C-alpha positions as CSV (number, residue, x, y, z in Angstrom):
1,M,27.5,7.7,4.6
2,K,26.5,9.8,1.6
3,E,24.0,7.1,0.6
4,R,22.5,7.2,4.1
5,V,22.0,11.0,3.8
6,V,20.5,10.7,0.3
7,Q,17.9,8.2,1.6
8,L,17.0,10.3,4.6
9,V,16.8,13.5,2.5
10,N,14.5,11.8,-0.1
11,W,12.4,10.5,2.7
12,Q,12.1,13.9,4.3
13,E,11.2,15.6,1.1
14,L,8.2,13.2,0.4
15,L,7.0,13.3,4.1
16,E,5.7,9.8,3.8
17,T,7.1,6.4,4.7
18,P,8.8,4.9,1.6
19,A,7.6,1.6,0.3
20,V,11.2,0.3,0.0
21,V,13.8,1.1,2.6
22,W,17.5,0.4,2.6
23,I,17.4,-0.9,6.2
24,S,21.2,-1.2,6.6
25,G,21.4,2.5,5.7
26,L,19.5,3.6,8.7
27,F,21.4,4.7,11.8
28,N,19.2,2.6,14.1
29,P,17.2,0.1,12.2
30,M,15.7,-1.6,15.2
31,S,14.1,1.7,16.3
32,Y,12.6,2.1,12.8
33,L,11.1,-1.4,12.9
34,T,9.7,-0.9,16.4
35,A,8.1,2.4,15.3
36,I,6.4,0.6,12.4
37,M,4.9,-2.0,14.7
38,Q,3.8,0.7,17.2
39,V,2.1,2.8,14.5
40,T,0.4,-0.2,13.0
41,A,-0.8,-1.5,16.3
42,R,-2.3,1.9,17.3
43,A,-4.0,2.4,13.9
44,A,-5.5,-1.1,14.0
45,M,-6.2,-1.0,17.7
46,L,-4.2,-4.2,18.2
47,P,-2.0,-5.2,21.1
48,L,1.7,-4.4,20.4
49,D,2.7,-7.7,21.9
50,D,0.8,-9.5,19.1
51,M,2.6,-7.6,16.3
52,C,5.4,-9.2,14.2
53,L,7.2,-8.0,11.2
54,I,7.6,-9.8,7.9
55,T,10.3,-8.5,5.7
56,E,11.6,-9.4,2.3
57,V,15.4,-9.0,1.9
58,S,16.7,-8.4,-1.5
59,N,20.1,-7.7,-3.0
60,T,19.2,-4.6,-5.0
61,K,19.0,-0.8,-4.4
62,D,17.2,-0.1,-7.7
63,I,13.6,1.0,-7.0
64,N,12.7,0.1,-10.5
65,E,13.2,-3.6,-9.6
66,F,10.1,-3.3,-7.4
67,P,7.4,-2.7,-10.0
68,T,4.7,-2.5,-7.3
69,F,6.5,0.4,-5.6
70,A,8.1,2.2,-8.6
71,E,7.1,5.8,-8.9
């Protein structure tokens, strides 16, 4: 539970969508994924029904293991 809170607090402090998300740490992951599709569809003016998500699942929590996204 503490790790969930830490993730949300860090996210809230930056006020931007993080590049890497611990999806299991979210309280309602499906809502988060749906919101990503809705925002992307609106921004690109695409039909929501045509949207699909592609995710990469990894077995690490260390942001430094994602050099593209490391701060």
